[in-house]
N, CA and C atoms as a LAMMPS dump frame, in Angstrom:
ITEM: TIMESTEP
0
ITEM: NUMBER OF ATOMS
396
ITEM: BOX BOUNDS ff ff ff
-5.0000000000000000e+02 5.0000000000000000e+02
-5.0000000000000000e+02 5.0000000000000000e+02
-5.0000000000000000e+02 5.0000000000000000e+02
ITEM: ATOMS id mol type element x y z
1 1 1 N -466.243 123.243 350.988
2 1 2 C -465.404 124.663 351.524
3 1 3 C -465.699 125.341 351.383
4 2 1 N -466.381 126.393 352.106
5 2 2 C -466.637 127.932 351.8
6 2 3 C -465.763 129.383 351.516
7 3 1 N -465.799 130.015 350.703
8 3 2 C -464.684 131.29 350.697
9 3 3 C -463.464 131.894 351.814
10 4 1 N -464.86 131.82 352.951
11 4 2 C -463.948 131.681 354.191
12 4 3 C -462.792 130.827 354.526
13 5 1 N -463.589 129.566 354.396
14 5 2 C -462.474 128.456 355.264
15 5 3 C -461.178 128.645 354.384
16 6 1 N -461.363 128.695 352.776
17 6 2 C -459.785 128.773 351.981
18 6 3 C -459.23 129.239 352.426
19 7 1 N -459.211 131.309 352.35
20 7 2 C -458.559 131.829 353.121
21 7 3 C -458.01 131.499 354.804
22 8 1 N -458.944 130.731 355.163
23 8 2 C -457.491 130.338 356.046
24 8 3 C -456.952 129.432 356.771
25 9 1 N -457.155 128.576 355.463
26 9 2 C -456.316 127.666 354.941
27 9 3 C -454.678 128.617 354.025
28 10 1 N -454.923 129.466 353.484
29 10 2 C -454.185 129.802 352.964
30 10 3 C -453.675 130.835 354.084
31 11 1 N -453.82 131.305 354.933
32 11 2 C -453.42 131.948 356.141
33 11 3 C -452.721 131.057 356.996
34 12 1 N -452.696 129.374 356.618
35 12 2 C -452.117 128.58 358.111
36 12 3 C -450.873 128.615 356.956
37 13 1 N -450.566 128.556 355.54
38 13 2 C -449.995 128.248 354.783
39 13 3 C -448.964 129.771 354.892
40 14 1 N -449.276 130.222 354.553
41 14 2 C -448.575 131.621 355.008
42 14 3 C -447.313 131.798 356.299
43 15 1 N -447.713 130.8 357.473
44 15 2 C -446.756 130.404 358.104
45 15 3 C -445.542 130.141 358.299
46 16 1 N -445.281 129.403 357.308
47 16 2 C -444.611 128.261 356.895
48 16 3 C -443.515 128.961 356.183
49 17 1 N -444.061 130.448 355.812
50 17 2 C -442.991 131.509 354.854
51 17 3 C -441.956 131.216 355.372
52 18 1 N -440.792 131.206 354.312
53 18 2 C -438.862 131.899 354.327
54 18 3 C -439.237 132.987 354.158
55 19 1 N -439.233 134.423 354.032
56 19 2 C -438.733 135.502 353.782
57 19 3 C -437.985 136.707 354.753
58 20 1 N -436.512 136.061 354.917
59 20 2 C -435.757 136.248 355.523
60 20 3 C -435.473 137.68 355.425
61 21 1 N -435.918 138.619 354.081
62 21 2 C -435.085 139.55 353.423
63 21 3 C -436.307 140.429 353.203
64 22 1 N -437.559 139.624 352.432
65 22 2 C -438.587 141.02 352.407
66 22 3 C -439.319 141.299 354.116
67 23 1 N -439.591 140.148 354.653
68 23 2 C -440.575 140.076 355.672
69 23 3 C -441.512 140.173 355.486
70 24 1 N -442.402 140.018 353.989
71 24 2 C -443.539 140.143 353.518
72 24 3 C -444.454 138.707 353.522
73 25 1 N -444.255 137.405 353.757
74 25 2 C -445.114 136.509 353.929
75 25 3 C -446.69 136.282 353.088
76 26 1 N -446.818 135.459 352.359
77 26 2 C -447.816 135.123 352.007
78 26 3 C -447.965 133.326 351.59
79 27 1 N -449.099 133.403 351.648
80 27 2 C -449.455 132.054 351.655
81 27 3 C -451.115 132.263 350.15
82 28 1 N -451.432 130.997 350.082
83 28 2 C -452.234 130.478 348.784
84 28 3 C -452.831 129.293 349.779
85 29 1 N -453.878 128.982 349.241
86 29 2 C -454.914 127.47 349.242
87 29 3 C -455.423 127.64 347.886
88 30 1 N -454.94 126.286 346.97
89 30 2 C -455.689 126.3 345.368
90 30 3 C -456.938 125.362 345.151
91 31 1 N -457.757 125.231 345.205
92 31 2 C -458.783 124.613 345.258
93 31 3 C -458.594 123.635 343.666
94 32 1 N -458.723 122.631 343.761
95 32 2 C -458.385 121.45 342.227
96 32 3 C -460.394 120.991 341.835
97 33 1 N -460.587 120.994 341.003
98 33 2 C -461.915 120.706 340.588
99 33 3 C -462.14 119.376 340.907
100 34 1 N -461.782 118.513 341.317
101 34 2 C -462.162 117.812 342.485
102 34 3 C -462.452 117.741 343.459
103 35 1 N -462.003 119.024 344.371
104 35 2 C -461.892 119.282 345.459
105 35 3 C -461.254 119.828 346.959
106 36 1 N -459.973 119.451 346.304
107 36 2 C -458.238 118.918 347.619
108 36 3 C -458.227 120.517 347.441
109 37 1 N -457.443 120.22 348.403
110 37 2 C -456.604 121.478 348.402
111 37 3 C -455.735 121.379 348.716
112 38 1 N -454.508 122.262 348.311
113 38 2 C -453.022 122.935 347.732
114 38 3 C -452.597 123.879 348.609
115 39 1 N -452.016 123.653 349.097
116 39 2 C -451.113 125.288 349.755
117 39 3 C -449.845 125.162 348.88
118 40 1 N -449.452 126.894 349.443
119 40 2 C -448.506 127.228 349.329
120 40 3 C -447.824 128.157 349.149
121 41 1 N -446.17 128.674 350.513
122 41 2 C -445.785 129.758 350.756
123 41 3 C -444.846 129.918 350.032
124 42 1 N -444.661 132.149 350.31
125 42 2 C -443.718 132.434 349.182
126 42 3 C -441.86 131.79 349.891
127 43 1 N -440.872 131.939 349.113
128 43 2 C -439.836 131.222 349.709
129 43 3 C -438.796 132.057 349.125
130 44 1 N -438.322 133 349.864
131 44 2 C -437.443 133.922 348.525
132 44 3 C -435.922 133.358 349.287
133 45 1 N -435.109 133.56 347.771
134 45 2 C -433.787 133.547 347.934
135 45 3 C -432.689 134.388 347.337
136 46 1 N -432.214 134.72 348.23
137 46 2 C -431.444 136.23 348.011
138 46 3 C -431.204 136.576 346.614
139 47 1 N -431.038 136.174 345.59
140 47 2 C -430.841 136.774 344.677
141 47 3 C -432.223 137.184 344.219
142 48 1 N -432.972 136.899 345.101
143 48 2 C -434.383 137.212 344.351
144 48 3 C -435.043 136.731 342.772
145 49 1 N -434.48 136.238 341.942
146 49 2 C -435.278 136.023 341.188
147 49 3 C -435.662 134.632 341.373
148 50 1 N -434.91 134.076 342.032
149 50 2 C -435.393 132.168 342.105
150 50 3 C -436.01 132.403 343.009
151 51 1 N -436.562 133.088 343.49
152 51 2 C -437.852 132.978 344.575
153 51 3 C -438.666 132.288 344.287
154 52 1 N -440.133 131.727 345.308
155 52 2 C -440.881 131.41 345.003
156 52 3 C -441.492 132.093 344.896
157 53 1 N -442.891 132.295 344.36
158 53 2 C -444.885 132.3 344.892
159 53 3 C -445.218 131.605 345.715
160 54 1 N -446.05 132.181 346.457
161 54 2 C -447.181 131.011 347.139
162 54 3 C -447.869 130.071 345.996
163 55 1 N -448.394 131.137 345.597
164 55 2 C -449.276 130.031 344.449
165 55 3 C -448.34 129.467 343.35
166 56 1 N -447.298 130.003 343.005
167 56 2 C -446.233 128.969 342.277
168 56 3 C -446.266 127.572 342.558
169 57 1 N -445.845 127.908 343.615
170 57 2 C -445.574 126.375 345.47
171 57 3 C -447.094 125.518 345.222
172 58 1 N -448.095 126.572 345.335
173 58 2 C -449.721 125.268 345.04
174 58 3 C -449.934 124.991 343.606
175 59 1 N -449.816 125.519 342.598
176 59 2 C -449.666 125.015 342.101
177 59 3 C -448.744 123.915 341.24
178 60 1 N -447.529 123.733 341.108
179 60 2 C -446.707 123.09 341.219
180 60 3 C -446.639 121.944 341.597
181 61 1 N -447.194 122.191 343.571
182 61 2 C -447.62 120.78 343.586
183 61 3 C -448.903 120.008 343.567
184 62 1 N -449.666 121.121 343.197
185 62 2 C -450.969 120.356 342.461
186 62 3 C -450.808 119.171 341.36
187 63 1 N -450.377 120.392 340.803
188 63 2 C -449.783 119.588 339.086
189 63 3 C -449.025 118.554 339.324
190 64 1 N -448.011 118.672 340.249
191 64 2 C -446.995 117.272 340.213
192 64 3 C -448.063 116.058 340.788
193 65 1 N -449.005 116.294 341.427
194 65 2 C -449.753 115.246 342.043
195 65 3 C -451.422 115.202 340.729
196 66 1 N -450.487 115.496 339.813
197 66 2 C -451.996 114.942 338.01
198 66 3 C -452.873 115.841 338.256
199 67 1 N -453.014 117.076 339.068
200 67 2 C -454.819 118.037 338.462
201 67 3 C -454.152 118.722 337.581
202 68 1 N -455.183 119.025 336.204
203 68 2 C -455.414 120.419 335.85
204 68 3 C -455.884 121.31 335.539
205 69 1 N -457.451 121.264 336.73
206 69 2 C -458.827 121.56 336.102
207 69 3 C -458.307 121.887 337.836
208 70 1 N -458.979 123.833 338.081
209 70 2 C -458.894 124.409 339.646
210 70 3 C -459.701 124.901 339.27
211 71 1 N -460.991 125.372 340.396
212 71 2 C -461.526 126.273 340.678
213 71 3 C -462.051 127.103 341.288
214 72 1 N -460.409 127.486 342.36
215 72 2 C -460.141 129.142 342.267
216 72 3 C -458.886 128.594 343.585
217 73 1 N -459.06 130.097 343.659
218 73 2 C -457.444 130.072 344.683
219 73 3 C -457.954 131.632 345.854
220 74 1 N -456.704 130.779 346.739
221 74 2 C -456.723 132.03 348.253
222 74 3 C -455.751 132.873 348.452
223 75 1 N -455.764 134.257 348.613
224 75 2 C -454.193 134.21 348.772
225 75 3 C -454.993 135.741 350.204
226 76 1 N -453.16 135.285 350.449
227 76 2 C -453.106 136.558 352.293
228 76 3 C -451.964 136.585 352.126
229 77 1 N -451.503 137.403 352.564
230 77 2 C -450.448 137.653 353.383
231 77 3 C -450.384 137.86 355.178
232 78 1 N -449.309 138.577 354.899
233 78 2 C -449.145 138.495 356.906
234 78 3 C -450.075 140.001 357.324
235 79 1 N -449.455 140.965 356.35
236 79 2 C -449.939 142.119 356.426
237 79 3 C -452 142.033 356.225
238 80 1 N -452.511 141.044 355.784
239 80 2 C -453.973 140.852 355.429
240 80 3 C -454.159 142.462 354.562
241 81 1 N -453.523 142.959 353.718
242 81 2 C -453.491 143.865 352.752
243 81 3 C -453.862 143.189 350.808
244 82 1 N -454.648 142.601 351.497
245 82 2 C -455.717 142.076 349.678
246 82 3 C -454.539 142.066 348.847
247 83 1 N -453.947 141.119 349.226
248 83 2 C -452.719 141.287 348.08
249 83 3 C -453.01 140.505 346.963
250 84 1 N -452.355 140.469 346.138
251 84 2 C -453.315 140.181 343.907
252 84 3 C -451.622 138.99 343.673
253 85 1 N -452.489 137.605 343.021
254 85 2 C -451.44 137.028 342.59
255 85 3 C -450.374 138.47 341.473
256 86 1 N -449.366 137.994 341.544
257 86 2 C -448.002 138.922 340.496
258 86 3 C -448.826 138.525 339.446
259 87 1 N -448.763 139.151 338.053
260 87 2 C -448.244 139.693 336.581
261 87 3 C -447.889 137.779 336.917
262 88 1 N -446.655 137.604 336.815
263 88 2 C -446.523 135.793 336.526
264 88 3 C -447.195 135.068 337.317
265 89 1 N -447.481 134.651 338.066
266 89 2 C -448.826 133.635 338.49
267 89 3 C -450.221 133.943 338.491
268 90 1 N -450.127 134.927 337.73
269 90 2 C -451.926 135.191 336.806
270 90 3 C -451.332 134.726 335.522
271 91 1 N -449.927 134.515 334.826
272 91 2 C -450.392 133.674 333.519
273 91 3 C -450.165 131.985 334.239
274 92 1 N -449.293 131.688 335.268
275 92 2 C -449.318 130.748 335.285
276 92 3 C -450.889 129.566 335.821
277 93 1 N -451.284 130.563 336.401
278 93 2 C -452.772 130.307 336.336
279 93 3 C -453.603 130.25 335.291
280 94 1 N -453.837 130.824 334.399
281 94 2 C -454.378 131.069 332.934
282 94 3 C -453.898 129.866 331.793
283 95 1 N -452.405 128.904 332.091
284 95 2 C -452.406 128.153 331.64
285 95 3 C -453.653 127.005 331.771
286 96 1 N -453.961 126.935 333.205
287 96 2 C -455.152 126.027 333.64
288 96 3 C -456.48 126.514 333.756
289 97 1 N -456.545 127.895 333.626
290 97 2 C -457.724 128.383 334.597
291 97 3 C -458.242 129.41 333.245
292 98 1 N -459.53 129.312 333.732
293 98 2 C -459.867 130.302 332.48
294 98 3 C -460.389 131.245 332.863
295 99 1 N -461.048 132.356 331.962
296 99 2 C -461.084 133.725 332.401
297 99 3 C -462.119 133.971 333.467
298 100 1 N -463.141 133.204 333.919
299 100 2 C -463.955 132.927 335.399
300 100 3 C -463.638 132.28 336.542
301 101 1 N -462.056 131.856 335.987
302 101 2 C -461.024 131.37 337.565
303 101 3 C -462.019 132.124 338.337
304 102 1 N -462.262 131.825 339.603
305 102 2 C -462.403 132.807 341.112
306 102 3 C -461.143 133.056 341.54
307 103 1 N -460.558 134.149 341.933
308 103 2 C -459.233 134.163 342.709
309 103 3 C -459.613 135.42 344.229
310 104 1 N -459.905 134.755 345.11
311 104 2 C -459.191 135.546 346.482
312 104 3 C -459.2 136.039 347.45
313 105 1 N -458.729 137.308 348.069
314 105 2 C -457.896 137.657 348.614
315 105 3 C -458.204 138.867 349.592
316 106 1 N -457.378 138.231 350.491
317 106 2 C -457.672 138.344 352.314
318 106 3 C -457.237 139.849 352.384
319 107 1 N -458.449 140.671 353.001
320 107 2 C -458.29 142.017 353.931
321 107 3 C -458.406 141.89 354.807
322 108 1 N -458.64 141.185 355.291
323 108 2 C -458.292 140.402 357.145
324 108 3 C -459.627 140.645 357.43
325 109 1 N -460.619 141.614 357.486
326 109 2 C -462.061 141.389 357.792
327 109 3 C -463.412 140.731 356.791
328 110 1 N -462.707 141.007 355.81
329 110 2 C -463.013 140.197 355.043
330 110 3 C -462.413 139.651 353.719
331 111 1 N -463.363 139.524 352.299
332 111 2 C -462.206 138.845 351.131
333 111 3 C -462.943 139.965 349.894
334 112 1 N -462.157 140.586 349.19
335 112 2 C -461.847 140.582 347.793
336 112 3 C -461.661 139.572 346.684
337 113 1 N -463.387 139.785 345.928
338 113 2 C -462.94 138.697 344.776
339 113 3 C -462.513 139.177 343.553
340 114 1 N -462.181 138.372 342.536
341 114 2 C -461.629 138.662 341.221
342 114 3 C -462.026 137.734 340.418
343 115 1 N -462.262 137.701 338.908
344 115 2 C -462.467 136.86 338.19
345 115 3 C -460.937 136.969 337.459
346 116 1 N -460.184 136.116 337.015
347 116 2 C -458.845 135.885 336.222
348 116 3 C -458.949 137.278 335.153
349 117 1 N -460.28 136.517 334.181
350 117 2 C -460.036 137.232 332.715
351 117 3 C -459.871 139.315 333.071
352 118 1 N -460.173 139.197 334.495
353 118 2 C -460.405 141.056 334.492
354 118 3 C -458.803 141.025 335.385
355 119 1 N -458.236 140.258 335.722
356 119 2 C -456.711 140.52 336.452
357 119 3 C -456.208 140.364 335.687
358 120 1 N -455.752 139.34 333.841
359 120 2 C -454.927 138.878 333.204
360 120 3 C -456 138.728 332.078
361 121 1 N -456.408 140.538 331.558
362 121 2 C -457.024 140.374 330.285
363 121 3 C -456.702 139.642 328.449
364 122 1 N -456.555 139.301 327.875
365 122 2 C -455.383 138.596 326.941
366 122 3 C -454.858 137.799 327.708
367 123 1 N -454.399 136.369 328.187
368 123 2 C -453.126 135.687 328.344
369 123 3 C -452.993 135.084 327.354
370 124 1 N -451.598 135.08 327.512
371 124 2 C -450.931 134.219 326.258
372 124 3 C -451.347 132.772 326.425
373 125 1 N -451.87 132.766 325.27
374 125 2 C -452.129 130.819 325.626
375 125 3 C -451.93 129.711 324.677
376 126 1 N -452.013 128.581 324.782
377 126 2 C -451.848 127.435 323.598
378 126 3 C -451.57 127.876 322.162
379 127 1 N -453.01 128.749 321.921
380 127 2 C -453.712 128.76 320.854
381 127 3 C -452.817 129.825 320.249
382 128 1 N -451.958 131.208 321.082
383 128 2 C -451.18 131.78 320.833
384 128 3 C -450.196 131.352 319.459
385 129 1 N -449.482 130.3 320.273
386 129 2 C -448.493 129.238 319.794
387 129 3 C -448.767 128.633 318.838
388 130 1 N -449.839 128.227 317.969
389 130 2 C -449.785 127.671 316.828
390 130 3 C -449.45 127.842 315.382
391 131 1 N -448.906 129.252 315.617
392 131 2 C -448.689 130.152 314.619
393 131 3 C -446.676 129.884 314.502
394 132 1 N -446.18 130.276 315.605
395 132 2 C -444.814 130.086 315.859
396 132 3 C -444.487 128.802 314.948
């Protein structure tokens, strides 16, 4: 699957977003090391803090199916504005992915590409908890 196809899977996922408060739909498509793709969409809650992000939904479903290694993620919004994973989602990705993990962002007529290490330098990892 090429980058454009993964973006298209994220675009399809955002169609199921539940966003009655913000109206800002987001979809994510996460490719596992085994080549499977898991999608997710954002799901809002009236108190906002219980809302789920598209990337969280995708990684949660993939890990529930036993996957622990991932190749890349594509993220798209209904605005096609190059939305990036938020800090919380970046940290969740860093739990399973190294600094070279590829993040693809939909900018409408193109794709912006980032490495997770650039988006989240010095992520908190298991090694940071060894002395605790």
